[in-house]
N, C-alpha and C positions, 0 to 999 in steps of 0.2 A: 509743588509741595506738597502731598499725597495726605489727608487728614486720615490717619486710622481711624474705623467704625468701630463696632461691634452691639450690627444691626442698630445701631442709631441713628438711621434714618424712619426704620419700622416704630423703636420705642414713638418718636416724636413725633408719626405718621395715627400710628394707634391712639395715645393725648388726644389727638387733634381735631382725631374720627371722622378723621377719612377715606376712603379707595388709592388703593397705590397710583387709578388713572389725575384722580385728586391731584394725590400729592404733586404726580409728574404735568401739571401745568402749573400746578402753586413753581413750580421749582422751574418747570421753563427748561426739562427734561422731557428724555420720553419715559412711556411709560415700563420699556424696558430696560432701560438704565435704576429704575428704580427694585427692578425685579431685579438686576444684580444689586446696587448700591448695599439692597437685604441682607443677599444673600455672600455679603461678603468683600465683594470686591470696597476697596480706599476708596474714600473724600474726597474728591477736586478739593483745595482750595474753599476757589465761592462759591461751592456747597455746602460745604463746609459751612462755611461764615451766614448764608443762608439759610438752611437750618436750624442754625447756632437763632441766629436772628428770631426763626420760626416758635422756637422751642424759649423764648420768652413770653412772643403775641403771647403761646397758648395759654403761657404759668399766671398772665393779665388778662387777658382773657377770663379766666375762667372767677376771678374777681368779680364780673360786676355780668360773663354772661354762665347758666346752670352747665357746670365742665359736661354731662352727659348730651346735650344740647348742641355744642360747639359747633358739631361734626355740620347738622343742618345749618349750624345758621352761619360758616360757613359756605353753605356751596348755596341758599337758597334768594334767589331777585331782592335787591334788598329797597325801600321804598328812599329811605335816609341814606341812602346809594345811586341814586334813580337811577331805578332798574338793576343797578352791578351786585353780582353776587358778591360774600365780601371773597372768593376767591381769587375773582378776576381781576379784585382789585388787586392781592398780592403780585397776582400773572402779573398786574402790567407794568409792574412796579408806583407802587401811589401805596404801600401800605403806608405813610403816612398817613392817609387820609383814618384809618383804622390807629392807627395806635390817640390820634386829636381823637378818635370818638371814644376810642377809652381813658383817658383824664380829663373827660369832658365827665365823662358818666362817674370815674369815680371823686371828679371837684363838686362834682355844683355847677361845673359857670358850661356854661355854651354858647358858642358861637349866633 
């Protein structure tokens, strides 16, 4: 079942402040797919779920990282993640590492 979109991909991508290329990497699709989705092609159920999670992640990141800095933060290698960029962690299916970091920063608890 396809999930309808009115540029939902583009809206989330812009909130994350990442390029179409980075968004494609994060979602595990081609850049052409992102262009098509932003052009109105319906989202598949799987991509729709990932976009929903990215939207939630962006909202929570905005509580611990300046909104204007999220795009840069997502794409830069980070020592806290063994030199991986957060976008690469998402692409590898390790978004739980980012959720844990957000929890730790918001609660003042570190592991």
